[in-house]
Residue, then its C-alpha position, 0 to 999 in steps of 0.5 A: m500500500d502506497q504511503i505518503d510522507i507526513a511532517l509533524i509541527g509540534a511534538g507536545r501532548m496533542g502532537q504526540i497523539h496525532g503524530g503517533n496515529a499518523a505513524r501507525h497508519p498504513r497509508l502515512r509515514l511520519k518522516y519529519v518532526v519540527d520542534p526544538r524541545p528536547a522531548a521532540g527528539a525522543f518522539a521522532a526517534q521512536h517513530g523513525a522520523g527526522l528532527v528538522t527545521l520547518e523550512q526543511a520539512l516544507g521544502d521536501p516535495a515528498v511531504g504530502g501532508v502536515l500536522v500542525c500541533s504547535t502552540t495555539d498562537r502559532h497554529l495559523e502561521h504554520a498552517l499558512a506556511a504549509v498551505d502555501a507550500g502546497k501541502a494538505v494540512f491538519c490543524e489542531k483547534p482553534i485556528d487562532l485566538d484572534l478572530d480578526k486574524v482568522r477572518a483576514a487569512q480566510p481567502r488564502f485557504d480557499g481551495a486548500r486541503f485543510l482539515l481542522g481538528f474538531n475530533r468529536r465529529f469523529d467519535p463513534q458514539f456521536i456519529r451514531l447519534k447524528q445518524q439517528l437524528n438525520a434518520g428522524a428517529v425522534g422527529p425533527l430536533e427541538s433541543l440539545h443538551l451538551v455536557n463537557h466536564d473536565p476531570a480536574a483543573p488544568p496545571p498552573g501556567f496553562v490558562p494565560t496562553s489557552g485563550g480562556l474557557f470559551k475559546d479553548f474548551t467550549i469551542h468543541d461544544l460550539d462546533m458540536a452544536r452547529w453540526l448536530m443542529g444543522e443550523e447556525p445559532v443567531q442568539v447566544f447567552a452565557t453566564a460563567s463563574c470561577l468555582v473550581d480554582p481561584d488561580i484561574g480567576r486571578e488569571g482573569d478566566v472562568d472555570t464553570a459556564r452555562c451557554v444557551l444557543k438559539t437558531a432562527s427556527g427556535r432550536l435550543c442548545v444548552i452547554s454545561n462546562t466545568r474544569r472539574s467534575g470530580y468523577g472523570y471526563d464527563q462527555r454526554i449528549e442528549a437530543f430531544g424531538a417530538l417523538g423522544m430523546i436520543r442520548a449518547g452517554n459516558v464511556t466507562c473503563d469496562t462494562v463489568h457491574t457488581l450487584t449485591e444486596n447493598g447495591t450496584g457498582g461499576a467501573p468509572i467513566m474514562p479519566a481524560f480526553a486521550q482515553r475517551y476520544r482515542d478512537a476519534y483521534r485515530d479515525q480523524i487521522g484516518h480521514f486525513a490520510d484519505v484527504v492526503h491521498g485525494r480520496a476525500e474532501p475535508l469534513i471540517g474546514y476553515a469556515d467551521g473554525v471561523a464559525a466556532l470562534v465567532l460563537a466563542e467570542a459571543c459567549g465571552w461577550s455575553a458572559r462579561h455583559q450578562q446580555v444576550f448576544t445577537l448574531p451577526n449584527e453585533n461586534p463580540h470584540a466590544 
């Protein structure tokens, strides 16, 4: 089976997940790693890849695809460089934290083979829920409930460069809401607090939020976010229609249950995102392999990243002002 060479930009936590999946894919070969940090050398050696500069990786005509997994503030810069070099590009979300920069760069991605890393669209549980919705299993969708709760607060130093809860965390749910509702939200209301870690508040961010989205047809979506659940990585979706509800529940570490006269017990839910979305990350890179080989068009493109970032900005504006934000007539920067 023909393999196409891939370059990885950024060998941090997400880079090692995506780079590892690319290295294991039968139609991809991880040829280069671009990252000056010492740990990158060990990762490159583990997968038989060379540690090179960005210019060397993009200048190699054998490289057909690039995985952009650098720090968030360099996603757009590296994606642009790879697109300009004629490569297919997979880019971790978000494209950038600055909405104006993202909008200004959008024309340069017209016609590009660009896949944005909203991995939850590749989760088998959520795909099945989407298929049931599309088949009309509960009638036309009326409302959604999305639960996205991290197991514990992020480490110190993460918040200042993350972009904040809405751009770093809620943005996944905003993309899911657009995907599942099949309509663009026209109103957003968000309210948020700092209840988990006072250090997050001192950095000017929040760690607990509720967002309500409304489409032009009246469909509603409620998003529940927190940086700490205390019981694992809580990932649930409930979709309501006139005929009932479709639910995608949490995935547990195993399916064994013990039942005694004292009650029932079972395994905990998945502890973190890497375990919960292992299959989604693998299948996402499988789709990118199809894109690189010219067998598929990217399922999630640049415009999806712009739309999600617009909603994240709207959530931030609404939470600050405690007002409903109406799209697209207001400016979320105000």
